[in-house]
Predicted model as a PDB file, atoms N, CA, C, CB and O in Angstrom, pLDDT in the B-factor column:
MODEL        1                                                                  
ATOM      1  N   MET A   1       8.166 -13.822  -1.713  1.00 86.00           N  
ATOM      2  CA  MET A   1       7.604 -14.734  -2.556  1.00 86.00           C  
ATOM      3  C   MET A   1       7.976 -16.063  -1.346  1.00 86.00           C  
ATOM      4  CB  MET A   1       8.380 -14.746  -4.321  1.00 86.00           C  
ATOM      5  O   MET A   1       8.948 -16.229  -0.609  1.00 86.00           O  
ATOM      6  N   LYS A   2       6.780 -16.821  -1.549  1.00 90.00           N  
ATOM      7  CA  LYS A   2       6.859 -18.211  -0.870  1.00 90.00           C  
ATOM      8  C   LYS A   2       6.488 -19.290  -1.629  1.00 90.00           C  
ATOM      9  CB  LYS A   2       6.063 -18.306   0.276  1.00 90.00           C  
ATOM     10  O   LYS A   2       5.519 -19.353  -2.385  1.00 90.00           O  
ATOM     11  N   ASP A   3       7.401 -20.237  -1.366  1.00 92.00           N  
ATOM     12  CA  ASP A   3       6.865 -21.578  -2.453  1.00 92.00           C  
ATOM     13  C   ASP A   3       6.645 -21.396  -3.904  1.00 92.00           C  
ATOM     14  CB  ASP A   3       5.430 -22.123  -2.057  1.00 92.00           C  
ATOM     15  O   ASP A   3       6.049 -22.075  -4.740  1.00 92.00           O  
ATOM     16  N   GLY A   4       7.337 -20.218  -3.966  1.00 93.00           N  
ATOM     17  CA  GLY A   4       7.337 -19.897  -5.628  1.00 93.00           C  
ATOM     18  C   GLY A   4       6.154 -19.115  -6.204  1.00 93.00           C  
ATOM     19  O   GLY A   4       5.969 -18.875  -7.397  1.00 93.00           O  
ATOM     20  N   TYR A   5       5.432 -18.780  -5.241  1.00 95.00           N  
ATOM     21  CA  TYR A   5       4.407 -17.885  -5.569  1.00 95.00           C  
ATOM     22  C   TYR A   5       4.397 -16.729  -5.116  1.00 95.00           C  
ATOM     23  CB  TYR A   5       3.374 -18.274  -5.316  1.00 95.00           C  
ATOM     24  O   TYR A   5       4.490 -16.697  -3.889  1.00 95.00           O  
ATOM     25  N   LYS A   6       4.318 -15.711  -5.639  1.00 96.00           N  
ATOM     26  CA  LYS A   6       4.300 -14.195  -4.929  1.00 96.00           C  
ATOM     27  C   LYS A   6       3.272 -13.990  -4.134  1.00 96.00           C  
ATOM     28  CB  LYS A   6       4.229 -13.027  -5.861  1.00 96.00           C  
ATOM     29  O   LYS A   6       2.178 -14.493  -4.391  1.00 96.00           O  
ATOM     30  N   ILE A   7       3.481 -13.213  -3.047  1.00 97.00           N  
ATOM     31  CA  ILE A   7       2.464 -12.947  -2.097  1.00 97.00           C  
ATOM     32  C   ILE A   7       1.831 -11.118  -2.520  1.00 97.00           C  
ATOM     33  CB  ILE A   7       3.307 -13.184  -0.341  1.00 97.00           C  
ATOM     34  O   ILE A   7       2.609 -10.170  -2.417  1.00 97.00           O  
ATOM     35  N   VAL A   8       0.688 -10.967  -2.872  1.00 98.00           N  
ATOM     36  CA  VAL A   8      -0.251 -10.094  -2.671  1.00 98.00           C  
ATOM     37  C   VAL A   8      -1.196  -9.331  -1.792  1.00 98.00           C  
ATOM     38  CB  VAL A   8      -0.632 -10.381  -3.096  1.00 98.00           C  
ATOM     39  O   VAL A   8      -2.320  -9.765  -1.537  1.00 98.00           O  
ATOM     40  N   VAL A   9      -0.743  -8.203  -1.332  1.00 97.00           N  
ATOM     41  CA  VAL A   9      -1.878  -7.888   0.019  1.00 97.00           C  
ATOM     42  C   VAL A   9      -2.417  -6.938  -0.666  1.00 97.00           C  
ATOM     43  CB  VAL A   9      -1.357  -7.345   1.687  1.00 97.00           C  
ATOM     44  O   VAL A   9      -1.793  -6.444  -1.605  1.00 97.00           O  
ATOM     45  N   ASN A  10      -3.886  -6.434  -0.270  1.00 97.00           N  
ATOM     46  CA  ASN A  10      -4.442  -5.520  -0.570  1.00 97.00           C  
ATOM     47  C   ASN A  10      -5.167  -4.926   0.451  1.00 97.00           C  
ATOM     48  CB  ASN A  10      -5.014  -5.780  -1.485  1.00 97.00           C  
ATOM     49  O   ASN A  10      -5.385  -5.510   1.512  1.00 97.00           O  
ATOM     50  N   THR A  11      -5.656  -3.519   0.144  1.00 96.00           N  
ATOM     51  CA  THR A  11      -6.582  -2.761   1.314  1.00 96.00           C  
ATOM     52  C   THR A  11      -7.185  -1.801   0.428  1.00 96.00           C  
ATOM     53  CB  THR A  11      -5.736  -1.959   2.709  1.00 96.00           C  
ATOM     54  O   THR A  11      -6.748  -1.147  -0.519  1.00 96.00           O  
ATOM     55  N   ALA A  12      -8.396  -1.898   1.033  1.00 95.00           N  
ATOM     56  CA  ALA A  12      -9.506  -0.628   0.745  1.00 95.00           C  
ATOM     57  C   ALA A  12      -8.663   0.328   1.366  1.00 95.00           C  
ATOM     58  CB  ALA A  12     -11.213  -0.684   1.488  1.00 95.00           C  
ATOM     59  O   ALA A  12      -8.617   0.165   2.585  1.00 95.00           O  
ATOM     60  N   ALA A  13      -7.695   1.663   0.761  1.00 92.00           N  
ATOM     61  CA  ALA A  13      -7.067   2.895   1.177  1.00 92.00           C  
ATOM     62  C   ALA A  13      -8.381   3.669   1.315  1.00 92.00           C  
ATOM     63  CB  ALA A  13      -5.911   3.545   0.112  1.00 92.00           C  
ATOM     64  O   ALA A  13      -9.399   3.672   0.622  1.00 92.00           O  
ATOM     65  N   GLY A  14      -8.005   4.385   2.532  1.00 89.00           N  
ATOM     66  CA  GLY A  14      -8.920   5.667   2.317  1.00 89.00           C  
ATOM     67  C   GLY A  14      -8.036   6.760   3.115  1.00 89.00           C  
ATOM     68  O   GLY A  14      -7.377   7.661   2.595  1.00 89.00           O  
ATOM     69  N   ARG A  15      -8.199   6.420   4.804  1.00 93.00           N  
ATOM     70  CA  ARG A  15      -7.446   7.788   5.548  1.00 93.00           C  
ATOM     71  C   ARG A  15      -6.086   7.364   5.928  1.00 93.00           C  
ATOM     72  CB  ARG A  15      -8.240   8.371   7.034  1.00 93.00           C  
ATOM     73  O   ARG A  15      -5.535   6.364   6.387  1.00 93.00           O  
ATOM     74  N   ARG A  16      -5.701   8.871   5.438  1.00 93.00           N  
ATOM     75  CA  ARG A  16      -3.813   8.601   6.020  1.00 93.00           C  
ATOM     76  C   ARG A  16      -3.230   8.434   7.310  1.00 93.00           C  
ATOM     77  CB  ARG A  16      -2.911   9.758   5.747  1.00 93.00           C  
ATOM     78  O   ARG A  16      -2.078   8.195   7.672  1.00 93.00           O  
ATOM     79  N   ARG A  17      -4.840   8.707   8.216  1.00 93.00           N  
ATOM     80  CA  ARG A  17      -4.439   8.452   9.287  1.00 93.00           C  
ATOM     81  C   ARG A  17      -4.301   7.477   9.944  1.00 93.00           C  
ATOM     82  CB  ARG A  17      -4.797   8.902   9.748  1.00 93.00           C  
ATOM     83  O   ARG A  17      -3.825   7.501  11.079  1.00 93.00           O  
ATOM     84  N   TYR A  18      -4.883   5.940   9.065  1.00 95.00           N  
ATOM     85  CA  TYR A  18      -4.585   4.878   9.559  1.00 95.00           C  
ATOM     86  C   TYR A  18      -3.595   4.248   9.219  1.00 95.00           C  
ATOM     87  CB  TYR A  18      -5.343   4.272   9.520  1.00 95.00           C  
ATOM     88  O   TYR A  18      -2.889   3.525   9.921  1.00 95.00           O  
ATOM     89  N   LEU A  19      -3.449   4.625   7.551  1.00 96.00           N  
ATOM     90  CA  LEU A  19      -2.672   3.667   6.758  1.00 96.00           C  
ATOM     91  C   LEU A  19      -1.091   4.225   7.016  1.00 96.00           C  
ATOM     92  CB  LEU A  19      -3.199   3.667   5.034  1.00 96.00           C  
ATOM     93  O   LEU A  19      -0.145   3.693   6.435  1.00 96.00           O  
ATOM     94  N   GLN A  20      -0.933   5.244   7.858  1.00 95.00           N  
ATOM     95  CA  GLN A  20       0.354   5.966   7.910  1.00 95.00           C  
ATOM     96  C   GLN A  20       1.205   4.915   8.875  1.00 95.00           C  
ATOM     97  CB  GLN A  20       0.186   7.644   8.563  1.00 95.00           C  
ATOM     98  O   GLN A  20       2.429   4.961   8.997  1.00 95.00           O  
ATOM     99  N   TYR A  21       0.310   3.932   9.559  1.00 96.00           N  
ATOM    100  CA  TYR A  21       0.956   3.165  10.731  1.00 96.00           C  
ATOM    101  C   TYR A  21       0.763   1.458   9.804  1.00 96.00           C  
ATOM    102  CB  TYR A  21      -0.152   3.435  12.627  1.00 96.00           C  
ATOM    103  O   TYR A  21       1.498   0.479   9.932  1.00 96.00           O  
ATOM    104  N   LEU A  22      -0.540   1.605   8.853  1.00 97.00           N  
ATOM    105  CA  LEU A  22      -0.491   0.168   8.492  1.00 97.00           C  
ATOM    106  C   LEU A  22       0.468  -0.180   7.625  1.00 97.00           C  
ATOM    107  CB  LEU A  22      -1.634  -0.283   7.963  1.00 97.00           C  
ATOM    108  O   LEU A  22       1.064  -1.239   7.820  1.00 97.00           O  
ATOM    109  N   ILE A  23       0.841   0.749   6.359  1.00 97.00           N  
ATOM    110  CA  ILE A  23       1.780   1.022   5.251  1.00 97.00           C  
ATOM    111  C   ILE A  23       3.062   0.716   5.444  1.00 97.00           C  
ATOM    112  CB  ILE A  23       1.788   2.276   4.889  1.00 97.00           C  
ATOM    113  O   ILE A  23       3.686   0.476   4.410  1.00 97.00           O  
ATOM    114  N   PRO A  24       3.715   0.641   6.562  1.00 96.00           N  
ATOM    115  CA  PRO A  24       5.224   0.709   7.048  1.00 96.00           C  
ATOM    116  C   PRO A  24       5.137  -1.018   7.557  1.00 96.00           C  
ATOM    117  CB  PRO A  24       5.620   2.152   8.563  1.00 96.00           C  
ATOM    118  O   PRO A  24       6.122  -1.720   7.327  1.00 96.00           O  
ATOM    119  N   LEU A  25       4.136  -1.517   8.122  1.00 97.00           N  
ATOM    120  CA  LEU A  25       4.091  -2.535   8.841  1.00 97.00           C  
ATOM    121  C   LEU A  25       4.068  -3.676   7.322  1.00 97.00           C  
ATOM    122  CB  LEU A  25       2.698  -2.449  10.056  1.00 97.00           C  
ATOM    123  O   LEU A  25       4.896  -4.584   7.258  1.00 97.00           O  
ATOM    124  N   VAL A  26       3.370  -3.533   6.563  1.00 97.00           N  
ATOM    125  CA  VAL A  26       2.869  -4.723   5.195  1.00 97.00           C  
ATOM    126  C   VAL A  26       4.211  -4.516   4.342  1.00 97.00           C  
ATOM    127  CB  VAL A  26       1.103  -4.193   4.008  1.00 97.00           C  
ATOM    128  O   VAL A  26       4.738  -5.448   3.734  1.00 97.00           O  
ATOM    129  N   ILE A  27       4.630  -3.427   4.351  1.00 96.00           N  
ATOM    130  CA  ILE A  27       5.993  -3.208   2.758  1.00 96.00           C  
ATOM    131  C   ILE A  27       7.144  -3.639   3.803  1.00 96.00           C  
ATOM    132  CB  ILE A  27       6.411  -0.952   1.776  1.00 96.00           C  
ATOM    133  O   ILE A  27       8.202  -3.939   3.250  1.00 96.00           O  
ATOM    134  N   SER A  28       7.138  -3.712   4.989  1.00 96.00           N  
ATOM    135  CA  SER A  28       8.579  -4.549   5.764  1.00 96.00           C  
ATOM    136  C   SER A  28       8.298  -5.489   5.875  1.00 96.00           C  
ATOM    137  CB  SER A  28       9.180  -4.297   7.070  1.00 96.00           C  
ATOM    138  O   SER A  28       9.290  -6.177   6.115  1.00 96.00           O  
ATOM    139  N   ASP A  29       7.176  -6.202   5.839  1.00 96.00           N  
ATOM    140  CA  ASP A  29       7.568  -7.967   5.431  1.00 96.00           C  
ATOM    141  C   ASP A  29       8.117  -8.740   4.446  1.00 96.00           C  
ATOM    142  CB  ASP A  29       6.665  -8.647   5.344  1.00 96.00           C  
ATOM    143  O   ASP A  29       7.426  -8.772   3.427  1.00 96.00           O  
ATOM    144  N   GLN A  30       9.237  -9.440   4.407  1.00 95.00           N  
ATOM    145  CA  GLN A  30       9.842  -9.509   3.144  1.00 95.00           C  
ATOM    146  C   GLN A  30       8.951 -10.557   2.784  1.00 95.00           C  
ATOM    147  CB  GLN A  30      11.424  -9.764   3.028  1.00 95.00           C  
ATOM    148  O   GLN A  30       9.553 -10.982   1.798  1.00 95.00           O  
ATOM    149  N   LEU A  31       8.210 -11.082   2.861  1.00 96.00           N  
ATOM    150  CA  LEU A  31       7.386 -12.368   2.111  1.00 96.00           C  
ATOM    151  C   LEU A  31       6.268 -11.692   1.168  1.00 96.00           C  
ATOM    152  CB  LEU A  31       6.520 -13.498   3.357  1.00 96.00           C  
ATOM    153  O   LEU A  31       5.680 -12.436   0.383  1.00 96.00           O  
ATOM    154  N   VAL A  32       5.912 -10.181   1.207  1.00 97.00           N  
ATOM    155  CA  VAL A  32       4.909  -9.588   0.546  1.00 97.00           C  
ATOM    156  C   VAL A  32       5.897  -8.924  -0.723  1.00 97.00           C  
ATOM    157  CB  VAL A  32       3.988  -8.488   1.584  1.00 97.00           C  
ATOM    158  O   VAL A  32       6.952  -8.291  -0.698  1.00 97.00           O  
ATOM    159  N   ASP A  33       4.990  -9.408  -1.846  1.00 97.00           N  
ATOM    160  CA  ASP A  33       6.170  -8.969  -3.367  1.00 97.00           C  
ATOM    161  C   ASP A  33       5.368  -7.458  -3.426  1.00 97.00           C  
ATOM    162  CB  ASP A  33       5.950 -10.289  -5.442  1.00 97.00           C  
ATOM    163  O   ASP A  33       5.967  -6.398  -3.614  1.00 97.00           O  
ATOM    164  N   ARG A  34       3.818  -7.584  -3.216  1.00 98.00           N  
ATOM    165  CA  ARG A  34       3.546  -6.268  -3.999  1.00 98.00           C  
ATOM    166  C   ARG A  34       2.107  -5.869  -2.909  1.00 98.00           C  
ATOM    167  CB  ARG A  34       3.152  -6.565  -6.073  1.00 98.00           C  
ATOM    168  O   ARG A  34       1.495  -6.655  -2.186  1.00 98.00           O  
ATOM    169  N   TYR A  35       1.916  -4.712  -3.065  1.00 98.00           N  
ATOM    170  CA  TYR A  35       0.781  -4.160  -1.989  1.00 98.00           C  
ATOM    171  C   TYR A  35      -0.049  -3.596  -2.470  1.00 98.00           C  
ATOM    172  CB  TYR A  35       1.094  -3.313  -1.011  1.00 98.00           C  
ATOM    173  O   TYR A  35      -0.013  -2.386  -2.244  1.00 98.00           O  
ATOM    174  N   ASP A  36      -1.040  -4.025  -3.227  1.00 98.00           N  
ATOM    175  CA  ASP A  36      -2.217  -2.702  -3.664  1.00 98.00           C  
ATOM    176  C   ASP A  36      -2.846  -2.557  -2.705  1.00 98.00           C  
ATOM    177  CB  ASP A  36      -3.322  -2.848  -4.816  1.00 98.00           C  
ATOM    178  O   ASP A  36      -3.093  -3.224  -1.701  1.00 98.00           O  
ATOM    179  N   LEU A  37      -3.275  -0.965  -3.344  1.00 97.00           N  
ATOM    180  CA  LEU A  37      -3.532  -0.117  -2.164  1.00 97.00           C  
ATOM    181  C   LEU A  37      -4.898   0.262  -3.318  1.00 97.00           C  
ATOM    182  CB  LEU A  37      -2.109   1.272  -1.489  1.00 97.00           C  
ATOM    183  O   LEU A  37      -4.719   0.779  -4.421  1.00 97.00           O  
ATOM    184  N   TRP A  38      -6.034  -0.073  -2.839  1.00 97.00           N  
ATOM    185  CA  TRP A  38      -7.372   0.175  -3.558  1.00 97.00           C  
ATOM    186  C   TRP A  38      -7.630   1.398  -3.519  1.00 97.00           C  
ATOM    187  CB  TRP A  38      -8.511  -0.483  -3.071  1.00 97.00           C  
ATOM    188  O   TRP A  38      -8.125   1.538  -2.401  1.00 97.00           O  
ATOM    189  N   VAL A  39      -7.617   2.614  -4.128  1.00 96.00           N  
ATOM    190  CA  VAL A  39      -7.992   4.491  -3.737  1.00 96.00           C  
ATOM    191  C   VAL A  39      -9.476   4.615  -3.313  1.00 96.00           C  
ATOM    192  CB  VAL A  39      -7.840   5.735  -5.341  1.00 96.00           C  
ATOM    193  O   VAL A  39     -10.243   5.006  -4.192  1.00 96.00           O  
ATOM    194  N   ASN A  40      -9.886   4.395  -2.343  1.00 95.00           N  
ATOM    195  CA  ASN A  40     -11.170   4.355  -1.691  1.00 95.00           C  
ATOM    196  C   ASN A  40     -11.934   5.640  -1.155  1.00 95.00           C  
ATOM    197  CB  ASN A  40     -10.985   3.526  -0.630  1.00 95.00           C  
ATOM    198  O   ASN A  40     -12.889   5.532  -0.386  1.00 95.00           O  
ATOM    199  N   THR A  41     -11.353   7.132  -1.704  1.00 94.00           N  
ATOM    200  CA  THR A  41     -11.134   8.066  -1.090  1.00 94.00           C  
ATOM    201  C   THR A  41     -11.016   9.131  -2.458  1.00 94.00           C  
ATOM    202  CB  THR A  41      -9.948   7.803  -0.074  1.00 94.00           C  
ATOM    203  O   THR A  41     -10.376   8.902  -3.485  1.00 94.00           O  
ATOM    204  N   THR A  42     -11.969  10.564  -2.092  1.00 94.00           N  
ATOM    205  CA  THR A  42     -12.251  11.440  -2.828  1.00 94.00           C  
ATOM    206  C   THR A  42     -11.534  12.605  -2.244  1.00 94.00           C  
ATOM    207  CB  THR A  42     -13.597  11.519  -3.004  1.00 94.00           C  
ATOM    208  O   THR A  42     -11.477  13.609  -2.955  1.00 94.00           O  
ATOM    209  N   ASP A  43     -10.840  12.652  -0.784  1.00 95.00           N  
ATOM    210  CA  ASP A  43     -10.151  13.387  -0.345  1.00 95.00           C  
ATOM    211  C   ASP A  43      -8.904  13.655  -0.986  1.00 95.00           C  
ATOM    212  CB  ASP A  43     -10.089  13.082   0.678  1.00 95.00           C  
ATOM    213  O   ASP A  43      -8.250  12.698  -1.402  1.00 95.00           O  
ATOM    214  N   LYS A  44      -8.307  15.309  -1.184  1.00 96.00           N  
ATOM    215  CA  LYS A  44      -7.544  15.159  -2.114  1.00 96.00           C  
ATOM    216  C   LYS A  44      -5.817  15.129  -0.981  1.00 96.00           C  
ATOM    217  CB  LYS A  44      -7.930  16.530  -3.392  1.00 96.00           C  
ATOM    218  O   LYS A  44      -4.659  15.036  -1.389  1.00 96.00           O  
ATOM    219  N   LEU A  45      -6.260  15.232   0.265  1.00 96.00           N  
ATOM    220  CA  LEU A  45      -4.964  15.474   1.188  1.00 96.00           C  
ATOM    221  C   LEU A  45      -4.601  13.339   1.084  1.00 96.00           C  
ATOM    222  CB  LEU A  45      -5.558  16.491   3.431  1.00 96.00           C  
ATOM    223  O   LEU A  45      -3.516  12.840   0.788  1.00 96.00           O  
ATOM    224  N   ASP A  46      -5.690  12.686   1.379  1.00 96.00           N  
ATOM    225  CA  ASP A  46      -5.403  10.989   1.430  1.00 96.00           C  
ATOM    226  C   ASP A  46      -4.994  10.709   0.266  1.00 96.00           C  
ATOM    227  CB  ASP A  46      -6.621   9.969   1.731  1.00 96.00           C  
ATOM    228  O   ASP A  46      -4.165   9.800   0.307  1.00 96.00           O  
ATOM    229  N   VAL A  47      -5.302  11.255  -1.225  1.00 96.00           N  
ATOM    230  CA  VAL A  47      -5.127  10.460  -2.198  1.00 96.00           C  
ATOM    231  C   VAL A  47      -3.671  11.311  -2.462  1.00 96.00           C  
ATOM    232  CB  VAL A  47      -6.420  10.347  -3.371  1.00 96.00           C  
ATOM    233  O   VAL A  47      -2.790  10.534  -2.829  1.00 96.00           O  
ATOM    234  N   ALA A  48      -3.284  12.504  -2.376  1.00 97.00           N  
ATOM    235  CA  ALA A  48      -1.843  12.759  -2.343  1.00 97.00           C  
ATOM    236  C   ALA A  48      -0.599  12.035  -1.527  1.00 97.00           C  
ATOM    237  CB  ALA A  48      -1.833  13.957  -1.971  1.00 97.00           C  
ATOM    238  O   ALA A  48       0.553  11.984  -1.959  1.00 97.00           O  
ATOM    239  N   PHE A  49      -1.032  11.497  -0.299  1.00 97.00           N  
ATOM    240  CA  PHE A  49      -0.493  10.625   0.352  1.00 97.00           C  
ATOM    241  C   PHE A  49       0.059   9.113  -0.042  1.00 97.00           C  
ATOM    242  CB  PHE A  49      -1.258  10.613   1.130  1.00 97.00           C  
ATOM    243  O   PHE A  49       1.101   8.481   0.130  1.00 97.00           O  
ATOM    244  N   LEU A  50      -1.003   8.930  -0.559  1.00 97.00           N  
ATOM    245  CA  LEU A  50      -1.398   7.529  -1.126  1.00 97.00           C  
ATOM    246  C   LEU A  50      -0.111   7.633  -2.558  1.00 97.00           C  
ATOM    247  CB  LEU A  50      -3.522   7.431  -1.701  1.00 97.00           C  
ATOM    248  O   LEU A  50       0.538   6.633  -2.863  1.00 97.00           O  
ATOM    249  N   GLU A  51       0.032   8.685  -3.130  1.00 97.00           N  
ATOM    250  CA  GLU A  51       0.638   8.829  -4.233  1.00 97.00           C  
ATOM    251  C   GLU A  51       2.001   9.138  -3.841  1.00 97.00           C  
ATOM    252  CB  GLU A  51       0.013   9.758  -5.066  1.00 97.00           C  
ATOM    253  O   GLU A  51       2.960   8.653  -4.442  1.00 97.00           O  
ATOM    254  N   ARG A  52       2.136  10.004  -2.759  1.00 97.00           N  
ATOM    255  CA  ARG A  52       3.921   9.701  -2.344  1.00 97.00           C  
ATOM    256  C   ARG A  52       4.182   8.695  -1.814  1.00 97.00           C  
ATOM    257  CB  ARG A  52       4.645  10.560  -1.394  1.00 97.00           C  
ATOM    258  O   ARG A  52       5.299   8.751  -1.301  1.00 97.00           O  
ATOM    259  N   MET A  53       3.595   7.592  -1.652  1.00 97.00           N  
ATOM    260  CA  MET A  53       3.937   6.424  -0.907  1.00 97.00           C  
ATOM    261  C   MET A  53       4.137   5.386  -1.961  1.00 97.00           C  
ATOM    262  CB  MET A  53       2.855   6.025   0.156  1.00 97.00           C  
ATOM    263  O   MET A  53       5.039   4.552  -1.889  1.00 97.00           O  
ATOM    264  N   ALA A  54       3.384   5.445  -2.819  1.00 97.00           N  
ATOM    265  CA  ALA A  54       3.679   5.013  -4.177  1.00 97.00           C  
ATOM    266  C   ALA A  54       5.046   5.005  -4.952  1.00 97.00           C  
ATOM    267  CB  ALA A  54       2.917   5.721  -4.873  1.00 97.00           C  
ATOM    268  O   ALA A  54       5.609   3.990  -5.363  1.00 97.00           O  
ATOM    269  N   GLU A  55       5.467   6.230  -5.081  1.00 98.00           N  
ATOM    270  CA  GLU A  55       6.433   6.945  -5.342  1.00 98.00           C  
ATOM    271  C   GLU A  55       7.498   6.016  -4.477  1.00 98.00           C  
ATOM    272  CB  GLU A  55       6.188   8.502  -4.993  1.00 98.00           C  
ATOM    273  O   GLU A  55       8.150   5.146  -5.055  1.00 98.00           O  
ATOM    274  N   GLU A  56       7.626   6.243  -3.139  1.00 97.00           N  
ATOM    275  CA  GLU A  56       8.652   6.105  -2.205  1.00 97.00           C  
ATOM    276  C   GLU A  56       8.747   4.574  -2.200  1.00 97.00           C  
ATOM    277  CB  GLU A  56       8.352   6.807  -0.770  1.00 97.00           C  
ATOM    278  O   GLU A  56       9.817   3.968  -2.140  1.00 97.00           O  
ATOM    279  N   PHE A  57       7.795   4.124  -2.252  1.00 97.00           N  
ATOM    280  CA  PHE A  57       8.106   2.353  -2.100  1.00 97.00           C  
ATOM    281  C   PHE A  57       7.938   1.446  -3.623  1.00 97.00           C  
ATOM    282  CB  PHE A  57       6.722   1.578  -0.854  1.00 97.00           C  
ATOM    283  O   PHE A  57       6.845   1.523  -4.183  1.00 97.00           O  
ATOM    284  N   PRO A  58       8.302   1.166  -3.833  1.00 96.00           N  
ATOM    285  CA  PRO A  58       7.886   0.220  -5.245  1.00 96.00           C  
ATOM    286  C   PRO A  58       7.740  -1.036  -5.153  1.00 96.00           C  
ATOM    287  CB  PRO A  58       8.813   0.220  -6.320  1.00 96.00           C  
ATOM    288  O   PRO A  58       8.273  -1.936  -5.803  1.00 96.00           O  
ATOM    289  N   LYS A  59       6.517  -1.094  -3.785  1.00 97.00           N  
ATOM    290  CA  LYS A  59       6.109  -2.588  -3.709  1.00 97.00           C  
ATOM    291  C   LYS A  59       4.308  -1.868  -3.705  1.00 97.00           C  
ATOM    292  CB  LYS A  59       6.886  -3.747  -1.930  1.00 97.00           C  
ATOM    293  O   LYS A  59       3.267  -2.463  -3.983  1.00 97.00           O  
ATOM    294  N   ILE A  60       4.435  -0.917  -3.428  1.00 98.00           N  
ATOM    295  CA  ILE A  60       3.303  -0.258  -3.778  1.00 98.00           C  
ATOM    296  C   ILE A  60       2.288   0.192  -4.791  1.00 98.00           C  
ATOM    297  CB  ILE A  60       3.505   0.335  -3.521  1.00 98.00           C  
ATOM    298  O   ILE A  60       2.540   1.289  -5.290  1.00 98.00           O  
ATOM    299  N   ASN A  61       1.340  -0.331  -5.152  1.00 98.00           N  
ATOM    300  CA  ASN A  61       0.381  -0.388  -6.628  1.00 98.00           C  
ATOM    301  C   ASN A  61      -0.792  -0.060  -6.259  1.00 98.00           C  
ATOM    302  CB  ASN A  61       0.199  -1.812  -7.444  1.00 98.00           C  
ATOM    303  O   ASN A  61      -1.496  -0.832  -5.609  1.00 98.00           O  
ATOM    304  N   LEU A  62      -1.342   1.657  -6.778  1.00 98.00           N  
ATOM    305  CA  LEU A  62      -2.480   1.749  -6.706  1.00 98.00           C  
ATOM    306  C   LEU A  62      -3.321   1.533  -7.749  1.00 98.00           C  
ATOM    307  CB  LEU A  62      -2.625   2.643  -6.289  1.00 98.00           C  
ATOM    308  O   LEU A  62      -3.035   1.723  -8.931  1.00 98.00           O  
ATOM    309  N   ILE A  63      -4.545   1.068  -7.245  1.00 96.00           N  
ATOM    310  CA  ILE A  63      -5.766   1.014  -8.004  1.00 96.00           C  
ATOM    311  C   ILE A  63      -6.786   1.565  -7.624  1.00 96.00           C  
ATOM    312  CB  ILE A  63      -6.140  -0.037  -8.216  1.00 96.00           C  
ATOM    313  O   ILE A  63      -7.813   1.497  -8.300  1.00 96.00           O  
TER     314      ILE A  63                                                      
ENDMDL                                                                          
END                                                                             
């Protein structure tokens, strides 16, 4: 939260090979209150990865 405002970051998410590096950077930032990942893939392994991340990190919200 910054100056009374919640900070929400969003990403059109697809490939786990890129997100495995991006997600830790975003959720580690203390200013970020919520990280919305727009599930933009039909690849079952990518979707499973996103679901695991959402279970592990409460800041992540899948859309």
